[in-house]
PDB file with one MODEL, atoms N, CA, C and O in Angstrom:
MODEL        1
ATOM      1  N   MET A   1       0.800  -1.201   0.045  1.00  0.00           N
ATOM      2  CA  MET A   1       0.119  -0.509   0.055  1.00  0.00           C
ATOM      3  C   MET A   1       0.573   1.300   0.110  1.00  0.00           C
ATOM      4  O   MET A   1       0.659   1.899   1.182  1.00  0.00           O
ATOM      5  N   ASP A   2       0.835   1.992  -1.300  1.00  0.00           N
ATOM      6  CA  ASP A   2       1.234   3.128  -0.704  1.00  0.00           C
ATOM      7  C   ASP A   2       0.370   4.508  -0.586  1.00  0.00           C
ATOM      8  O   ASP A   2      -0.636   4.990  -1.107  1.00  0.00           O
ATOM      9  N   LEU A   3       1.498   4.924   0.558  1.00  0.00           N
ATOM     10  CA  LEU A   3       1.535   6.056   0.884  1.00  0.00           C
ATOM     11  C   LEU A   3       1.377   7.479   0.399  1.00  0.00           C
ATOM     12  O   LEU A   3       1.929   7.629  -0.691  1.00  0.00           O
ATOM     13  N   PRO A   4       0.714   8.725   0.933  1.00  0.00           N
ATOM     14  CA  PRO A   4       1.117   9.939   0.726  1.00  0.00           C
ATOM     15  C   PRO A   4       2.722  10.149   1.325  1.00  0.00           C
ATOM     16  O   PRO A   4       3.129   9.296   2.113  1.00  0.00           O
ATOM     17  N   GLU A   5       3.475  11.097   1.009  1.00  0.00           N
ATOM     18  CA  GLU A   5       4.768  11.058   1.224  1.00  0.00           C
ATOM     19  C   GLU A   5       3.995  11.548   2.962  1.00  0.00           C
ATOM     20  O   GLU A   5       3.595  10.596   3.632  1.00  0.00           O
ATOM     21  N   ASN A   6       3.913  12.288   3.277  1.00  0.00           N
ATOM     22  CA  ASN A   6       3.616  13.002   4.684  1.00  0.00           C
ATOM     23  C   ASN A   6       3.114  11.913   5.662  1.00  0.00           C
ATOM     24  O   ASN A   6       3.710  11.807   6.734  1.00  0.00           O
ATOM     25  N   GLU A   7       2.229  11.216   5.432  1.00  0.00           N
ATOM     26  CA  GLU A   7       2.265  10.083   5.984  1.00  0.00           C
ATOM     27  C   GLU A   7       3.364   9.620   6.679  1.00  0.00           C
ATOM     28  O   GLU A   7       3.670   9.959   7.823  1.00  0.00           O
ATOM     29  N   GLN A   8       4.049   8.716   5.859  1.00  0.00           N
ATOM     30  CA  GLN A   8       4.996   8.123   5.423  1.00  0.00           C
ATOM     31  C   GLN A   8       6.721   8.644   5.690  1.00  0.00           C
ATOM     32  O   GLN A   8       7.808   8.235   5.282  1.00  0.00           O
ATOM     33  N   ALA A   9       6.437   9.342   6.256  1.00  0.00           N
ATOM     34  CA  ALA A   9       7.824  10.936   6.940  1.00  0.00           C
ATOM     35  C   ALA A   9       7.100  10.483   8.237  1.00  0.00           C
ATOM     36  O   ALA A   9       7.668   9.833   9.115  1.00  0.00           O
ATOM     37  N   MET A  10       5.642  10.925   8.296  1.00  0.00           N
ATOM     38  CA  MET A  10       5.618  10.823  10.008  1.00  0.00           C
ATOM     39  C   MET A  10       5.868   9.401  10.632  1.00  0.00           C
ATOM     40  O   MET A  10       6.029   9.329  11.850  1.00  0.00           O
ATOM     41  N   LEU A  11       5.902   8.440   9.977  1.00  0.00           N
ATOM     42  CA  LEU A  11       5.943   6.687  10.174  1.00  0.00           C
ATOM     43  C   LEU A  11       6.728   6.336  10.510  1.00  0.00           C
ATOM     44  O   LEU A  11       6.904   5.693  11.545  1.00  0.00           O
ATOM     45  N   GLU A  12       7.749   6.787   9.401  1.00  0.00           N
ATOM     46  CA  GLU A  12       8.552   6.926  10.002  1.00  0.00           C
ATOM     47  C   GLU A  12       9.869   8.063  11.558  1.00  0.00           C
ATOM     48  O   GLU A  12      10.889   7.903  12.227  1.00  0.00           O
ATOM     49  N   TYR A  13       9.305   8.593  11.415  1.00  0.00           N
ATOM     50  CA  TYR A  13       9.419  10.037  12.231  1.00  0.00           C
ATOM     51  C   TYR A  13       9.325   8.639  14.245  1.00  0.00           C
ATOM     52  O   TYR A  13      10.135   8.266  15.094  1.00  0.00           O
ATOM     53  N   VAL A  14       7.480   8.404  13.899  1.00  0.00           N
ATOM     54  CA  VAL A  14       7.553   7.479  14.760  1.00  0.00           C
ATOM     55  C   VAL A  14       7.733   6.380  15.583  1.00  0.00           C
ATOM     56  O   VAL A  14       7.495   5.996  16.728  1.00  0.00           O
ATOM     57  N   GLU A  15       8.643   5.755  13.756  1.00  0.00           N
ATOM     58  CA  GLU A  15       9.439   4.292  14.293  1.00  0.00           C
ATOM     59  C   GLU A  15      10.634   4.870  15.188  1.00  0.00           C
ATOM     60  O   GLU A  15      10.750   4.458  16.343  1.00  0.00           O
ATOM     61  N   LYS A  16      11.800   6.114  14.512  1.00  0.00           N
ATOM     62  CA  LYS A  16      12.545   6.873  15.137  1.00  0.00           C
ATOM     63  C   LYS A  16      12.055   7.136  17.331  1.00  0.00           C
ATOM     64  O   LYS A  16      12.483   6.507  18.299  1.00  0.00           O
ATOM     65  N   ILE A  17      10.881   8.504  17.245  1.00  0.00           N
ATOM     66  CA  ILE A  17      10.987   8.305  18.137  1.00  0.00           C
ATOM     67  C   ILE A  17      10.625   7.269  19.485  1.00  0.00           C
ATOM     68  O   ILE A  17      10.833   7.442  20.686  1.00  0.00           O
ATOM     69  N   THR A  18       9.906   5.965  18.640  1.00  0.00           N
ATOM     70  CA  THR A  18       9.664   4.363  19.521  1.00  0.00           C
ATOM     71  C   THR A  18      11.278   3.498  19.912  1.00  0.00           C
ATOM     72  O   THR A  18      11.705   3.159  21.016  1.00  0.00           O
ATOM     73  N   LEU A  19      11.769   3.368  18.833  1.00  0.00           N
ATOM     74  CA  LEU A  19      13.085   2.734  18.596  1.00  0.00           C
ATOM     75  C   LEU A  19      14.309   3.331  19.178  1.00  0.00           C
ATOM     76  O   LEU A  19      14.918   2.509  19.863  1.00  0.00           O
ATOM     77  N   THR A  20      14.992   4.769  19.111  1.00  0.00           N
ATOM     78  CA  THR A  20      15.364   5.372  19.124  1.00  0.00           C
ATOM     79  C   THR A  20      15.564   7.002  19.176  1.00  0.00           C
ATOM     80  O   THR A  20      16.248   7.660  18.392  1.00  0.00           O
ATOM     81  N   ALA A  21      14.847   7.466  20.223  1.00  0.00           N
ATOM     82  CA  ALA A  21      13.990   9.049  20.477  1.00  0.00           C
ATOM     83  C   ALA A  21      15.892  10.355  21.292  1.00  0.00           C
ATOM     84  O   ALA A  21      16.031  11.578  21.244  1.00  0.00           O
ATOM     85  N   THR A  22      16.566   9.604  21.698  1.00  0.00           N
ATOM     86  CA  THR A  22      17.737  10.422  22.173  1.00  0.00           C
ATOM     87  C   THR A  22      19.022  10.320  20.336  1.00  0.00           C
ATOM     88  O   THR A  22      20.245  10.331  20.475  1.00  0.00           O
ATOM     89  N   SER A  23      18.351  10.235  18.858  1.00  0.00           N
ATOM     90  CA  SER A  23      19.054  10.072  18.236  1.00  0.00           C
ATOM     91  C   SER A  23      18.075  11.083  16.750  1.00  0.00           C
ATOM     92  O   SER A  23      18.084  11.155  15.521  1.00  0.00           O
ATOM     93  N   ILE A  24      17.622  11.456  17.493  1.00  0.00           N
ATOM     94  CA  ILE A  24      16.490  12.400  16.686  1.00  0.00           C
ATOM     95  C   ILE A  24      17.365  13.792  17.207  1.00  0.00           C
ATOM     96  O   ILE A  24      17.746  14.092  18.339  1.00  0.00           O
ATOM     97  N   THR A  25      17.555  14.678  15.588  1.00  0.00           N
ATOM     98  CA  THR A  25      17.872  15.585  15.486  1.00  0.00           C
ATOM     99  C   THR A  25      16.880  16.892  14.656  1.00  0.00           C
ATOM    100  O   THR A  25      15.986  16.537  13.887  1.00  0.00           O
ATOM    101  N   GLU A  26      17.097  18.105  14.857  1.00  0.00           N
ATOM    102  CA  GLU A  26      16.426  19.531  14.702  1.00  0.00           C
ATOM    103  C   GLU A  26      15.795  19.098  12.426  1.00  0.00           C
ATOM    104  O   GLU A  26      14.696  19.271  11.900  1.00  0.00           O
ATOM    105  N   ASP A  27      17.234  18.507  11.756  1.00  0.00           N
ATOM    106  CA  ASP A  27      17.550  17.729  10.513  1.00  0.00           C
ATOM    107  C   ASP A  27      15.698  17.027   9.867  1.00  0.00           C
ATOM    108  O   ASP A  27      14.938  17.437   8.990  1.00  0.00           O
ATOM    109  N   ASP A  28      15.582  15.296  11.302  1.00  0.00           N
ATOM    110  CA  ASP A  28      14.602  15.000  11.937  1.00  0.00           C
ATOM    111  C   ASP A  28      13.070  15.939  11.232  1.00  0.00           C
ATOM    112  O   ASP A  28      12.303  15.903  10.270  1.00  0.00           O
ATOM    113  N   VAL A  29      13.401  16.910  12.793  1.00  0.00           N
ATOM    114  CA  VAL A  29      12.229  17.841  12.910  1.00  0.00           C
ATOM    115  C   VAL A  29      11.834  18.441  11.424  1.00  0.00           C
ATOM    116  O   VAL A  29      10.755  18.108  10.933  1.00  0.00           O
ATOM    117  N   ASP A  30      13.027  19.638  10.470  1.00  0.00           N
ATOM    118  CA  ASP A  30      12.461  19.593   9.742  1.00  0.00           C
ATOM    119  C   ASP A  30      12.392  18.813   8.545  1.00  0.00           C
ATOM    120  O   ASP A  30      11.622  19.356   7.752  1.00  0.00           O
ATOM    121  N   ARG A  31      12.903  17.725   8.084  1.00  0.00           N
ATOM    122  CA  ARG A  31      11.791  16.736   7.888  1.00  0.00           C
ATOM    123  C   ARG A  31       9.964  16.381   7.494  1.00  0.00           C
ATOM    124  O   ARG A  31       9.439  15.999   6.448  1.00  0.00           O
ATOM    125  N   MET A  32       9.545  16.620   8.468  1.00  0.00           N
ATOM    126  CA  MET A  32       8.183  16.212   8.788  1.00  0.00           C
ATOM    127  C   MET A  32       8.478  18.087   8.737  1.00  0.00           C
ATOM    128  O   MET A  32       8.572  18.445   9.911  1.00  0.00           O
ATOM    129  N   ARG A  33       8.554  18.662   8.289  1.00  0.00           N
ATOM    130  CA  ARG A  33       7.712  20.276   7.876  1.00  0.00           C
ATOM    131  C   ARG A  33       7.723  20.543   6.576  1.00  0.00           C
ATOM    132  O   ARG A  33       6.823  20.937   5.835  1.00  0.00           O
ATOM    133  N   SER A  34       9.210  20.203   6.313  1.00  0.00           N
ATOM    134  CA  SER A  34       8.675  20.136   4.789  1.00  0.00           C
ATOM    135  C   SER A  34       8.140  19.004   3.691  1.00  0.00           C
ATOM    136  O   SER A  34       8.477  18.800   2.524  1.00  0.00           O
ATOM    137  N   VAL A  35       7.206  18.380   4.516  1.00  0.00           N
ATOM    138  CA  VAL A  35       6.359  17.133   4.290  1.00  0.00           C
ATOM    139  C   VAL A  35       5.289  18.272   4.211  1.00  0.00           C
ATOM    140  O   VAL A  35       4.931  18.664   3.100  1.00  0.00           O
ATOM    141  N   GLY A  36       4.827  18.752   5.219  1.00  0.00           N
ATOM    142  CA  GLY A  36       3.887  19.584   5.426  1.00  0.00           C
ATOM    143  C   GLY A  36       3.194  19.506   7.047  1.00  0.00           C
ATOM    144  O   GLY A  36       2.035  19.843   7.289  1.00  0.00           O
ATOM    145  N   TRP A  37       3.794  19.188   7.678  1.00  0.00           N
ATOM    146  CA  TRP A  37       3.256  19.218   9.047  1.00  0.00           C
ATOM    147  C   TRP A  37       4.095  20.781   9.372  1.00  0.00           C
ATOM    148  O   TRP A  37       5.055  21.424   8.946  1.00  0.00           O
ATOM    149  N   SER A  38       3.278  20.853  10.167  1.00  0.00           N
ATOM    150  CA  SER A  38       2.574  22.180  11.205  1.00  0.00           C
ATOM    151  C   SER A  38       4.022  21.882  12.691  1.00  0.00           C
ATOM    152  O   SER A  38       4.629  20.830  12.893  1.00  0.00           O
ATOM    153  N   ASP A  39       4.153  23.041  13.361  1.00  0.00           N
ATOM    154  CA  ASP A  39       4.730  22.832  14.403  1.00  0.00           C
ATOM    155  C   ASP A  39       4.336  22.188  15.374  1.00  0.00           C
ATOM    156  O   ASP A  39       5.068  21.500  16.086  1.00  0.00           O
ATOM    157  N   ARG A  40       2.754  22.386  15.559  1.00  0.00           N
ATOM    158  CA  ARG A  40       1.127  21.953  16.465  1.00  0.00           C
ATOM    159  C   ARG A  40       1.425  20.509  16.045  1.00  0.00           C
ATOM    160  O   ARG A  40       1.893  19.877  16.992  1.00  0.00           O
ATOM    161  N   GLU A  41       1.297  19.769  14.890  1.00  0.00           N
ATOM    162  CA  GLU A  41       1.567  18.333  14.634  1.00  0.00           C
ATOM    163  C   GLU A  41       2.039  17.941  15.046  1.00  0.00           C
ATOM    164  O   GLU A  41       1.804  17.154  15.963  1.00  0.00           O
ATOM    165  N   ILE A  42       3.559  18.459  14.338  1.00  0.00           N
ATOM    166  CA  ILE A  42       4.162  17.909  15.521  1.00  0.00           C
ATOM    167  C   ILE A  42       4.744  17.569  16.308  1.00  0.00           C
ATOM    168  O   ILE A  42       5.585  16.757  16.696  1.00  0.00           O
ATOM    169  N   LEU A  43       4.335  18.108  16.458  1.00  0.00           N
ATOM    170  CA  LEU A  43       4.012  17.759  19.094  1.00  0.00           C
ATOM    171  C   LEU A  43       2.994  17.090  19.351  1.00  0.00           C
ATOM    172  O   LEU A  43       3.288  16.192  20.139  1.00  0.00           O
ATOM    173  N   ASP A  44       1.513  17.080  18.962  1.00  0.00           N
ATOM    174  CA  ASP A  44       0.584  15.926  18.589  1.00  0.00           C
ATOM    175  C   ASP A  44       1.184  14.642  18.230  1.00  0.00           C
ATOM    176  O   ASP A  44       0.775  13.673  18.870  1.00  0.00           O
ATOM    177  N   ILE A  45       2.249  14.402  17.156  1.00  0.00           N
ATOM    178  CA  ILE A  45       2.788  13.478  16.875  1.00  0.00           C
ATOM    179  C   ILE A  45       4.334  13.025  17.868  1.00  0.00           C
ATOM    180  O   ILE A  45       4.812  12.036  17.312  1.00  0.00           O
ATOM    181  N   VAL A  46       4.564  13.132  18.192  1.00  0.00           N
ATOM    182  CA  VAL A  46       5.464  13.302  19.236  1.00  0.00           C
ATOM    183  C   VAL A  46       5.259  13.174  20.816  1.00  0.00           C
ATOM    184  O   VAL A  46       5.920  12.620  21.694  1.00  0.00           O
ATOM    185  N   LEU A  47       3.604  14.205  20.819  1.00  0.00           N
ATOM    186  CA  LEU A  47       3.150  13.473  22.531  1.00  0.00           C
ATOM    187  C   LEU A  47       2.017  12.057  22.857  1.00  0.00           C
ATOM    188  O   LEU A  47       1.478  11.566  23.849  1.00  0.00           O
ATOM    189  N   VAL A  48       2.053  11.829  21.584  1.00  0.00           N
ATOM    190  CA  VAL A  48       0.943  10.545  21.526  1.00  0.00           C
ATOM    191  C   VAL A  48       1.695  10.053  21.288  1.00  0.00           C
ATOM    192  O   VAL A  48       1.345   9.091  21.971  1.00  0.00           O
ATOM    193  N   SER A  49       3.086   9.559  20.650  1.00  0.00           N
ATOM    194  CA  SER A  49       4.330   8.713  20.765  1.00  0.00           C
ATOM    195  C   SER A  49       4.521   8.536  22.092  1.00  0.00           C
ATOM    196  O   SER A  49       4.143   7.590  22.782  1.00  0.00           O
ATOM    197  N   ALA A  50       4.998   9.291  22.343  1.00  0.00           N
ATOM    198  CA  ALA A  50       5.430   9.151  23.693  1.00  0.00           C
ATOM    199  C   ALA A  50       5.009   7.899  24.416  1.00  0.00           C
ATOM    200  O   ALA A  50       5.415   6.830  24.874  1.00  0.00           O
ATOM    201  N   TYR A  51       3.426   9.053  24.160  1.00  0.00           N
ATOM    202  CA  TYR A  51       2.274   9.031  25.402  1.00  0.00           C
ATOM    203  C   TYR A  51       2.516   6.765  25.040  1.00  0.00           C
ATOM    204  O   TYR A  51       3.205   5.970  25.679  1.00  0.00           O
ATOM    205  N   TYR A  52       2.013   6.627  24.360  1.00  0.00           N
ATOM    206  CA  TYR A  52       2.018   5.175  24.124  1.00  0.00           C
ATOM    207  C   TYR A  52       3.017   4.436  25.141  1.00  0.00           C
ATOM    208  O   TYR A  52       3.115   3.824  26.205  1.00  0.00           O
ATOM    209  N   CYS A  53       3.971   5.168  23.541  1.00  0.00           N
ATOM    210  CA  CYS A  53       5.150   3.936  24.470  1.00  0.00           C
ATOM    211  C   CYS A  53       6.187   4.393  25.822  1.00  0.00           C
ATOM    212  O   CYS A  53       7.391   4.183  25.674  1.00  0.00           O
ATOM    213  N   PHE A  54       5.505   5.275  27.672  1.00  0.00           N
ATOM    214  CA  PHE A  54       5.347   5.177  28.259  1.00  0.00           C
ATOM    215  C   PHE A  54       3.756   4.361  28.872  1.00  0.00           C
ATOM    216  O   PHE A  54       3.669   3.850  29.989  1.00  0.00           O
ATOM    217  N   ARG A  55       3.119   4.385  28.301  1.00  0.00           N
ATOM    218  CA  ARG A  55       1.772   3.863  28.218  1.00  0.00           C
ATOM    219  C   ARG A  55       2.406   2.032  28.587  1.00  0.00           C
ATOM    220  O   ARG A  55       2.367   1.509  29.701  1.00  0.00           O
ATOM    221  N   CYS A  56       2.783   1.569  27.687  1.00  0.00           N
ATOM    222  CA  CYS A  56       3.537   0.138  27.034  1.00  0.00           C
ATOM    223  C   CYS A  56       4.847  -0.080  27.745  1.00  0.00           C
ATOM    224  O   CYS A  56       5.331  -1.194  27.944  1.00  0.00           O
ATOM    225  N   ARG A  57       5.129   0.516  27.938  1.00  0.00           N
ATOM    226  CA  ARG A  57       6.692   0.677  28.772  1.00  0.00           C
ATOM    227  C   ARG A  57       6.203   0.421  30.777  1.00  0.00           C
ATOM    228  O   ARG A  57       6.743  -0.064  31.771  1.00  0.00           O
ATOM    229  N   THR A  58       5.378   0.850  30.560  1.00  0.00           N
ATOM    230  CA  THR A  58       4.622   1.248  32.626  1.00  0.00           C
ATOM    231  C   THR A  58       4.192  -0.505  32.935  1.00  0.00           C
ATOM    232  O   THR A  58       4.718  -1.274  33.739  1.00  0.00           O
ATOM    233  N   ALA A  59       3.024  -0.764  31.947  1.00  0.00           N
ATOM    234  CA  ALA A  59       2.342  -2.061  32.008  1.00  0.00           C
ATOM    235  C   ALA A  59       3.421  -3.257  31.663  1.00  0.00           C
ATOM    236  O   ALA A  59       3.765  -4.128  32.462  1.00  0.00           O
ATOM    237  N   ASP A  60       3.811  -3.138  30.520  1.00  0.00           N
ATOM    238  CA  ASP A  60       5.208  -4.435  30.414  1.00  0.00           C
ATOM    239  C   ASP A  60       5.575  -4.269  32.004  1.00  0.00           C
ATOM    240  O   ASP A  60       5.183  -5.146  32.775  1.00  0.00           O
ATOM    241  N   SER A  61       6.253  -3.259  32.455  1.00  0.00           N
ATOM    242  CA  SER A  61       7.228  -3.247  33.693  1.00  0.00           C
ATOM    243  C   SER A  61       6.318  -3.739  35.233  1.00  0.00           C
ATOM    244  O   SER A  61       6.795  -4.106  36.306  1.00  0.00           O
ATOM    245  N   LEU A  62       5.167  -3.607  34.909  1.00  0.00           N
ATOM    246  CA  LEU A  62       4.425  -3.920  36.209  1.00  0.00           C
ATOM    247  C   LEU A  62       4.061  -5.286  35.684  1.00  0.00           C
ATOM    248  O   LEU A  62       3.975  -6.009  36.677  1.00  0.00           O
ATOM    249  N   GLY A  63       3.854  -5.850  34.804  1.00  0.00           N
ATOM    250  CA  GLY A  63       2.953  -6.725  33.957  1.00  0.00           C
ATOM    251  C   GLY A  63       1.253  -6.876  34.137  1.00  0.00           C
ATOM    252  O   GLY A  63       0.497  -7.847  34.101  1.00  0.00           O
ATOM    253  N   VAL A  64       1.027  -5.240  34.373  1.00  0.00           N
ATOM    254  CA  VAL A  64      -0.369  -5.660  33.908  1.00  0.00           C
ATOM    255  C   VAL A  64      -0.727  -5.929  32.182  1.00  0.00           C
ATOM    256  O   VAL A  64       0.146  -6.349  31.421  1.00  0.00           O
ATOM    257  N   GLU A  65      -2.316  -5.576  31.663  1.00  0.00           N
ATOM    258  CA  GLU A  65      -2.568  -5.330  30.634  1.00  0.00           C
ATOM    259  C   GLU A  65      -3.474  -4.194  30.030  1.00  0.00           C
ATOM    260  O   GLU A  65      -4.024  -3.579  30.943  1.00  0.00           O
ATOM    261  N   LEU A  66      -3.620  -3.984  29.475  1.00  0.00           N
ATOM    262  CA  LEU A  66      -4.371  -2.750  29.139  1.00  0.00           C
ATOM    263  C   LEU A  66      -5.572  -2.656  28.735  1.00  0.00           C
ATOM    264  O   LEU A  66      -5.954  -3.594  28.035  1.00  0.00           O
ATOM    265  N   ASP A  67      -6.497  -1.611  28.998  1.00  0.00           N
ATOM    266  CA  ASP A  67      -7.783  -2.008  27.478  1.00  0.00           C
ATOM    267  C   ASP A  67      -7.984  -0.791  26.755  1.00  0.00           C
ATOM    268  O   ASP A  67      -8.531   0.310  26.826  1.00  0.00           O
ATOM    269  N   GLU A  68      -7.068  -1.741  25.808  1.00  0.00           N
ATOM    270  CA  GLU A  68      -6.522  -0.519  24.669  1.00  0.00           C
ATOM    271  C   GLU A  68      -7.876   0.017  23.883  1.00  0.00           C
ATOM    272  O   GLU A  68      -7.757   1.016  23.174  1.00  0.00           O
ATOM    273  N   GLY A  69      -8.981  -0.544  23.985  1.00  0.00           N
ATOM    274  CA  GLY A  69     -10.257   0.488  23.334  1.00  0.00           C
ATOM    275  C   GLY A  69     -10.123   1.159  24.166  1.00  0.00           C
ATOM    276  O   GLY A  69      -9.638   2.245  23.848  1.00  0.00           O
ATOM    277  N   ARG A  70     -10.505   0.919  25.946  1.00  0.00           N
ATOM    278  CA  ARG A  70     -11.486   2.498  26.755  1.00  0.00           C
ATOM    279  C   ARG A  70      -9.478   3.370  26.386  1.00  0.00           C
ATOM    280  O   ARG A  70      -9.522   4.293  27.199  1.00  0.00           O
ATOM    281  N   VAL A  71      -8.543   3.444  25.930  1.00  0.00           N
ATOM    282  CA  VAL A  71      -7.325   4.146  26.173  1.00  0.00           C
ATOM    283  C   VAL A  71      -7.566   4.906  24.747  1.00  0.00           C
ATOM    284  O   VAL A  71      -7.720   6.098  24.477  1.00  0.00           O
ATOM    285  N   ASP A  72      -7.528   3.534  23.815  1.00  0.00           N
ATOM    286  CA  ASP A  72      -7.157   4.622  22.609  1.00  0.00           C
ATOM    287  C   ASP A  72      -8.817   5.655  22.547  1.00  0.00           C
ATOM    288  O   ASP A  72      -8.972   6.580  21.749  1.00  0.00           O
ATOM    289  N   GLU A  73      -9.585   5.335  23.281  1.00  0.00           N
ATOM    290  CA  GLU A  73     -10.888   6.086  22.573  1.00  0.00           C
ATOM    291  C   GLU A  73     -10.042   7.556  23.152  1.00  0.00           C
ATOM    292  O   GLU A  73      -9.279   8.270  22.501  1.00  0.00           O
ATOM    293  N   GLU A  74     -10.555   7.737  24.851  1.00  0.00           N
ATOM    294  CA  GLU A  74     -10.004   8.591  25.923  1.00  0.00           C
ATOM    295  C   GLU A  74      -9.351   8.935  24.999  1.00  0.00           C
ATOM    296  O   GLU A  74     -10.134   9.253  24.104  1.00  0.00           O
ATOM    297  N   LEU A  75      -8.314   9.062  24.678  1.00  0.00           N
ATOM    298  CA  LEU A  75      -6.625   9.752  23.300  1.00  0.00           C
ATOM    299  C   LEU A  75      -7.307  10.537  22.458  1.00  0.00           C
ATOM    300  O   LEU A  75      -7.539  11.746  22.457  1.00  0.00           O
ATOM    301  N   MET A  76      -7.735   9.213  21.379  1.00  0.00           N
ATOM    302  CA  MET A  76      -8.764   9.626  20.475  1.00  0.00           C
ATOM    303  C   MET A  76      -9.187  11.142  20.239  1.00  0.00           C
ATOM    304  O   MET A  76      -8.958  12.064  19.457  1.00  0.00           O
ATOM    305  N   GLY A  77     -10.194  10.762  21.756  1.00  0.00           N
ATOM    306  CA  GLY A  77     -10.922  12.243  22.329  1.00  0.00           C
ATOM    307  C   GLY A  77     -10.466  12.853  22.877  1.00  0.00           C
ATOM    308  O   GLY A  77     -11.106  13.347  23.805  1.00  0.00           O
ATOM    309  N   GLU A  78      -9.384  13.147  22.730  1.00  0.00           N
ATOM    310  CA  GLU A  78      -8.487  14.567  23.684  1.00  0.00           C
ATOM    311  C   GLU A  78      -7.775  15.161  22.246  1.00  0.00           C
ATOM    312  O   GLU A  78      -7.968  16.322  21.887  1.00  0.00           O
ATOM    313  N   ILE A  79      -7.168  14.475  21.694  1.00  0.00           N
ATOM    314  CA  ILE A  79      -6.809  14.755  19.940  1.00  0.00           C
ATOM    315  C   ILE A  79      -7.671  15.828  19.443  1.00  0.00           C
ATOM    316  O   ILE A  79      -7.376  16.945  19.018  1.00  0.00           O
ATOM    317  N   GLU A  80      -9.476  14.898  19.675  1.00  0.00           N
ATOM    318  CA  GLU A  80      -9.810  15.540  19.075  1.00  0.00           C
ATOM    319  C   GLU A  80     -10.571  16.739  19.960  1.00  0.00           C
ATOM    320  O   GLU A  80     -11.117  17.624  19.301  1.00  0.00           O
ATOM    321  N   ARG A  81     -10.616  16.790  20.970  1.00  0.00           N
ATOM    322  CA  ARG A  81     -11.065  18.177  21.742  1.00  0.00           C
ATOM    323  C   ARG A  81      -9.896  19.169  21.393  1.00  0.00           C
ATOM    324  O   ARG A  81     -10.153  20.372  21.343  1.00  0.00           O
ATOM    325  N   ARG A  82      -7.982  18.483  21.026  1.00  0.00           N
ATOM    326  CA  ARG A  82      -7.053  20.361  21.176  1.00  0.00           C
ATOM    327  C   ARG A  82      -7.572  20.342  20.033  1.00  0.00           C
ATOM    328  O   ARG A  82      -7.866  21.534  19.935  1.00  0.00           O
ATOM    329  N   ARG A  83      -8.001  19.742  18.824  1.00  0.00           N
ATOM    330  CA  ARG A  83      -8.360  19.840  17.327  1.00  0.00           C
ATOM    331  C   ARG A  83      -9.027  20.906  17.015  1.00  0.00           C
ATOM    332  O   ARG A  83      -8.815  21.552  15.989  1.00  0.00           O
ATOM    333  N   LEU A  84     -10.316  21.320  18.297  1.00  0.00           N
ATOM    334  CA  LEU A  84     -11.136  21.734  18.104  1.00  0.00           C
ATOM    335  C   LEU A  84     -11.058  23.264  18.485  1.00  0.00           C
ATOM    336  O   LEU A  84     -11.745  24.275  18.337  1.00  0.00           O
ATOM    337  N   THR A  85      -9.936  22.920  19.016  1.00  0.00           N
ATOM    338  CA  THR A  85      -9.823  24.491  20.535  1.00  0.00           C
ATOM    339  C   THR A  85      -9.088  24.583  19.574  1.00  0.00           C
ATOM    340  O   THR A  85      -9.697  25.470  18.975  1.00  0.00           O
ATOM    341  N   ASP A  86      -8.257  24.359  18.963  1.00  0.00           N
ATOM    342  CA  ASP A  86      -6.730  25.161  17.839  1.00  0.00           C
ATOM    343  C   ASP A  86      -7.733  25.712  17.267  1.00  0.00           C
ATOM    344  O   ASP A  86      -7.451  26.900  17.109  1.00  0.00           O
ATOM    345  N   ILE A  87      -8.875  25.454  16.826  1.00  0.00           N
ATOM    346  CA  ILE A  87      -9.489  26.180  16.166  1.00  0.00           C
ATOM    347  C   ILE A  87     -10.569  26.802  15.967  1.00  0.00           C
ATOM    348  O   ILE A  87     -11.220  26.750  14.923  1.00  0.00           O
ATOM    349  N   ARG A  88     -10.821  27.384  16.865  1.00  0.00           N
ATOM    350  CA  ARG A  88     -11.826  28.428  17.359  1.00  0.00           C
ATOM    351  C   ARG A  88     -10.667  29.688  17.856  1.00  0.00           C
ATOM    352  O   ARG A  88     -11.073  30.748  18.332  1.00  0.00           O
TER     353      ARG A  88
ENDMDL
END
């Protein structure tokens, strides 16, 4: 499946956040901007990615299982709330 360039760049950025966040440079952020992501959208991508990493690592470290549906629904609701706030 071919993805638009901006979505492909976003997935590569998220992968880097997940696997090697300390290796991210300004060039990575500039790449995201160059394919059309705004600074606010880049921040949202980083926050969601970091949150998922934190949540999974915390649960794994405690040996607990996450209720994916509930967490995803809450997260998507928060993202939508922020977008509506930004539009106003």
